[in-house]
N, C-alpha and C positions, 0 to 999 in steps of 0.2 A: 525827441529822438525818434519816435515812431511815425513813419509816413504811411504805414499800412494799418487800416483800422481792424480792430478784432471783430469776429463774427459773433453776433447775438446767438445765444444757445438755441433759441427757437428757430433760427434760420439754418441750423446745421442739417446735414444729410441724415435721413432716416433709412435704416436698412431692415426691412421686414424679415429678411432671412436670419437676423441675429435675435429675433424675438424668441425667448425661452431657450436659446442656446446655453450650454453649460460651459462656463469659461473659468479658467483658473489664471490668475495673475500673481506672479512672484514679486515681492518687493512692492506690494500695493498700498502700503500704508501712508506714504507721503510722496511729495515730488511728482515726478512724471508718472509713477506707479498710481498714485491717487487719482491722477487725471485719467488714467486708463479705466480704473474702476468706475469713476463717475460716468465716463463715456459709455461703458458697456450697460451699466445700470439704466441709463437714460434710454437705451435701445430696447430695454425690457428683457435683457439677458439674465440668467442665473449666474451670478458671480461669486466665486470664492477666492479670497486673496490671502496670501501668507506673507508674513513679516516678522522681524524679530521685535519691532517696537510696538508694545501693547497699547500704550496710552494714545498715540497718534492714530493707530488703527482702529481702535474702539471709538475715538472721537469721529473718525471718517464714517464708520458704520452709523453712528447716531445722526450724522448730518445727512446722509443719503437715504436713509430708511423711510422717512415720512413720505407717503405718496408713490413710492417705488412698487412696480409690479412685482419685483422680486428683491426684497432688501438684501444688500450684500452680506456675505458671511466672512468672518475673519478667523483664521486658524494660525496661532503662533508657530513659527518654525525657524530654526537655525539652518539655513541651506548648506552649511558647511559640514552638517552632520548627516552623512548619507543614509545611515540606518533610520534617522528620523524622517528624512525626505521620503524613503520608501513606505514607511508606515503612514505617514500624513497623506501622501498622494493616494495611497490605496484607500484610505478612510474617506477621502474627498470623492473618489470615483464611486465608492459604495453609497455615499450619501446622495450624490447627484444622479446616480444611475449611469455615469459615464462622463467623459470630458470631451467636448467638441473642439474647444479652442484653448491652447496653451500659450500663454504670453510670458516668455522668459525675460522679464525686465530687471530683475534684481542685480545690483552690482555696487561697487564702491570705488570711487576714484580718489582715494587718499593719495597725496603726493609723496614721492620718495626718489631719493637720488641713487645714482648707481652704486656709489661707495657704501650706502647705508643698507643695501640689500643683503640679507643672510639667506641660507637655504631654507631656514624655517619661515622667514618672512615671504620668500618666493612661493613656497608650498601654500601658505595661508592665503596670499593674494590670488593665486590661481584657483584655490578652493572657492573663494568669495566671487570671482569674476568669470570663471569659465566651467569648472567641473560640473556644478549642479545643473547647468543648462542641459547637458547631455543626458544626466540621470533623470531629471524631471521629464524630458522628452521620452526617454526609454520606458518610463513607468506608464505613460498614456498610450503608447503606440499600440500595444495589443488590443485594447478596446477600440481604438480608431480603425485598426486593420479589420476587426470583426464587423464593424459597421460600414466599412468601405469608404470612409470619409474622415477628414479631420484637418485642422490647421495648427501649426506650430509657428510662433513668431518669436525670433530671437533679437535681442537688442545688441547692436553694435555701438560704434562710437565714431565720431568724426576725428577724434583725437589723433589716432595713429595715421590717418590720411594727411593730417596737417604736420605731424611730428612735433606735438607740443612737449614742453619741458617737464621733467620730473614725474613721468608717468610710464616708465618703460615696461613694468610688469602689467599694468593695466592695459596698455596699448598692445602688448603681446597677446593678452587674453582676447581683446576686442578684434584683433586681426584674425585669430584662430576661430572666432565665433563665425566669421564670414565663410571660412573654409568648411566648418562644420555644417553650416546651412546648405552649402552646395552638395555635400556629400549625403546629407540626410534627405534632401529633396530627390536625389537621384535614386536612393535606396527605397524611399517610401512612396514615391510618385505611383508605382504600379498599384499600390493599395488605396490610391485616392487621397492621399495625405499630402497637403501642400505645406512647404517650409520656406520662410522667407526671413530676411534680416531688415530690421528698421534701424536706420542710421540717423540719430538726432544730431543737430548742431548744438550749440550752447543754449540750453533751455534755462529760462528764468525761473528758478526754484529757490527756496530758502537756503538749500545746501550750496548751490552754485554761487550764491551771493557771499558766502563765507570766503570764497577764493578770489573774488573780483572787486575792485574799487569802482567807483563811478567812472574814473578815467579808464580802467580796464574794460568795462562794459561798452564804453563809447568806442574803444579801439576795436573790439569785436564787431560792433554794428558798422563800423566804418569799413571793415573787411568783407561785409556781406554785400551781396547785390541788392537785396531788399533791406531797407533801414528800419527794421523793427525787431524787437526781442521776441525769440521764439517762446511760445508758452506751452505747458503741458497738454492743453486742448488742441494745439496744432499737431502734436505727436499722436494724440489719441485719434485725431480725424484720419490719419494715415492707417493706423492700426485697425480701426473699425472697418475701413474699406477693405483691407487685406484679409480680415477675418470673415468678411461677408461673402456671400455666393456671387456678388458682382465681380469679385476677384478669382473666379473659379479656375481660370487658366494662368494665374500668376503664381509662380513657384521658382525656388532656386536663385533669387536675385536680391539685391540690396535696394531699398527704397529710402531716399534721403529727404529729410525735413530740416533744412539748415539755413534757409534764407539765402543760399548761394554764398556760403563762407568760403573764402579762398585765402 
């Protein structure tokens, strides 16, 4: 299926500006998030990630810690609990002495039909997929403003651009994230804070494989310009660039990693 070779980890780009940077990743325990944590740890950054899944998160810490300049730290957090978000983000800032990069990755793409949506389910899905991105960003902005620099990276989704089935609330949230990114970039730019959206295509993770049969995966690849499955490391490569000083004048935009899925 894959006509595009993967890149050996030793051949991937290195960003000296990320060394020792203080990075927070939401939803970092598995899937794309785990790839992000791994990427930042490999750059020598100080990484704290939050997640609800303790076992997977602790296993990731154990896997990445040997030989790391800064072993990653895991903090359990339910991002739908905004009081807990405020307390945890404040504690992380105190522990690290500030946050240089926030990666708002966490989300959940559970399928749902229009008919099955209730007001309570709507509110819960918006809390899972949209609300916490703003409040996590809000929590790190004062420190970033005080230092005159910072990076906030929000995760969008290709899904609403394609109009996929049975994801109406998820796609509504992901569309809103792109608007929020534009607004935050404008409001925070004068303080030296960059804000961008990363838009993944269909990334091959254990969760996504729950939804797609081999035939479904072949259909996705068939619709892509590049005939390979997007991997978490491919998403991490874009995130690392946008977090680095090499992207110092990149803000307010969407950056796609989708193999040209149309």
